[in-house]
C-alpha positions in Angstrom: -83.6 -67.2 42.9 -85.1 -63.7 42.7 -83.5 -62.8 46.1 -80.1 -64.0 45.1 -80.3 -62.2 41.8 -81.4 -59.0 43.5 -78.6 -59.2 46.0 -76.0 -59.7 43.3 -77.3 -56.8 41.2 -77.5 -54.5 44.1 -73.9 -55.4 45.2 -72.7 -54.7 41.7 -74.4 -51.3 41.8 -72.8 -50.5 45.2 -76.1 -50.5 47.0 -75.6 -51.2 50.7 -76.7 -54.6 52.1 -79.0 -52.8 54.6 -80.8 -51.0 51.8 -81.1 -54.3 49.9 -82.6 -56.0 52.9 -85.0 -53.1 53.6 -86.3 -53.4 50.0 -87.1 -57.1 50.7 -88.9 -56.1 53.9 -90.9 -53.5 52.1 -91.8 -55.9 49.3 -92.8 -58.7 51.6 -94.8 -56.5 54.0 -92.6 -56.8 57.0 -89.7 -58.6 58.6 -91.8 -61.5 59.8 -92.8 -62.3 56.2 -89.1 -63.1 55.3 -87.3 -66.3 56.1 -83.9 -64.5 56.4 -82.4 -61.6 58.2 -80.0 -58.8 57.1 -77.0 -60.8 58.3 -77.9 -63.5 55.8 -77.7 -60.9 53.0 -74.3 -59.8 54.2 -73.1 -63.4 54.5 -74.3 -64.2 51.0 -72.4 -61.3 49.6 -69.2 -62.3 51.4 -69.5 -65.9 50.6 -70.9 -66.0 47.0 -70.8 -62.6 45.3 -67.2 -61.6 46.2 -66.0 -65.1 45.5 -67.4 -64.8 41.9 -65.6 -61.5 41.5 -62.3 -63.0 42.6 -62.8 -65.9 40.1 -63.5 -63.3 37.4 -60.3 -61.5 38.3 -58.3 -64.7 37.7 -60.0 -65.2 34.3 -59.5 -61.6 33.2 -55.8 -61.7 34.3 -55.3 -64.7 32.1 -56.9 -62.9 29.2 -54.7 -59.9 29.8 -51.6 -62.0 29.7 -52.7 -63.6 26.4 -53.3 -60.2 24.9 -49.9 -59.0 26.0 -48.3 -62.2 24.4 -50.1 -61.4 21.1 -48.6 -57.9 21.1 -45.1 -58.9 22.2 -43.8 -62.4 21.5 -40.9 -61.8 24.0 -43.3 -62.0 26.9 -43.3 -65.3 28.8 -46.0 -66.1 31.3 -47.2 -69.0 33.3 -50.6 -69.0 35.1 -51.6 -71.9 37.4 -55.1 -72.1 38.8 -56.4 -74.0 41.8 -59.3 -76.4 41.5 -61.7 -73.5 42.4 -60.2 -71.5 39.5 -58.5 -69.0 41.7 -54.9 -68.1 41.1 -52.3 -70.5 42.5 -49.3 -69.2 40.7 -48.7 -66.3 38.3 -45.4 -65.5 36.6 -44.6 -63.2 33.7 -41.5 -61.6 32.3 -40.9 -59.5 29.2 -37.5 -58.6 27.6 -37.0 -55.5 29.7 -37.6 -57.3 33.0 -35.3 -60.2 31.9 -32.6 -57.7 31.1 -33.1 -55.9 34.5 -33.0 -59.3 36.3 -29.7 -60.1 34.5 -28.3 -56.7 35.3 -29.5 -56.4 38.9 -29.8 -60.0 39.8 -33.1 -59.6 41.5 -36.8 -60.2 41.0 -40.1 -58.9 42.2 -42.8 -61.3 43.6 -46.4 -60.8 44.7 -48.0 -62.7 47.6 -51.3 -63.8 46.2 -52.3 -65.2 49.6 -52.2 -61.8 51.3 -56.0 -61.4 52.0 -56.9 -65.1 52.3 -56.9 -65.3 56.1 -59.2 -62.3 56.7 
């Protein structure tokens, strides 16, 4: 648990994974005293830490849309999440964008799957 917590804190503080791993090596008294390698630290960051940040993004985006609705009742939004709480669908429109759509007959869309296959 301590290792995971340290990795997460260091990632949030923008400390490189290699430096994080070296701190574990120094604390344990050498590489052989650890049951993981630097690659495991990098994999944990990719798999767990960044996934949590993406889920936080979806949550914060929902809060943002609610705040905008409180300020302006003319805003309509729909936010649909997947089972893992990531964004599946997001749509919002205010009075100005509705008028522009009516005038120009066009919309703007964002592809939320852009980085999913990296």
